[in-house]
N, C-alpha and C positions, 0 to 999 in steps of 0.2 A: 229702395236701395239699388244703386246702379252698379256697384262694384264690391268685390270681396278681395281682401288682401290676406293671404294665408302665410303665416310666419313659420310654419313647419310643414313637413311632408304629409303628416296625417290629416291636417286641416284641409288641404286642397282636395284630397280624395273624398273626404266627407262632404265638403261643400258641393263638389261636382256631382256626387251621387244624389244629394238632396235636390239640386236643381234639375238634374236629369229625371228623377222619379216624379217630380211635380211639373214636368214639361215647361220649365221656366227658360225662356230664351233671351238673348241679347243682354246678358250681364257680363261684366268684365271680371274675370277671376285671375288674380295674380298668385302664382304658386311658388313654392320653395322646394328645391331639390329635384332630382331627376329619377325618382323611383318609378317603377313600371306603371303604377296607377296614375301618376301625374302625366306621364307621356301618353298613356291611353286617353286621358281626358283632353289633352291637346289634339290628338288625332281625331277625336270625336267632335272637336270644336267647342267643347264646354269650357276648358281652361284656355285663357287667352295667351299666357306666357308663363315661363318659370325662370327662376334664378338657380343655376347649378352652383354647388359649392363643394369644397373638399373637406368632409367632416373629420377625417383623420388628421389633416393639417391643422384644422381649427383646434382640435383637442391637443395636439402637440404644442402649439403656441400658447394655448391657455395654461397648460401645465408648466411650461417653461417660464412663463411670466409669474405664475404663482410661486414657483421654486425660487426665482430671482427675488421676489418680494420677501420671501421667508429668510433667505440667506443674506441678502444685502438690504439693510434697513434704508428706508427713504430718508433723505435729508429734509428737515423742516424748511418749507419755502415761505410760509406766511402768505396771507392774502389769497387771492383767486388764482388757482393753478392754470386755469384756461387762458388767462391773460399773460402768462409768462412766456418769454421767448423759448426757453428750454423747459420742456415738460418731462418729468422723470418717468412717466408711464406713457407709452404710445396711446394716442387717442384713436388711431386707426391702424389696423393690421390687415394687409391684403394677403389672403390665403390662396389666391388664384382661383381659376375655374377648372372643372374636371376635364 
């Protein structure tokens, strides 16, 4: 295995700790978030890169979208939604970077 992609903050610190403990070098570790253990792993050269995100903004948009779905019923569109020009639910929400 040449690379590890960590999709949450806890995974990257665990992967970097295991690699460090076993003296494994030259692996690509992609992390998520900017917590202190991830930044420490970057400084030590164990974690290659990280993607910072705004967790409070993510939660805000998630709850807003759920509220909208609850209060405003979707109109039946029939067929494949992904192929429609107008999609009733955003397929991508940019929450920005910290």
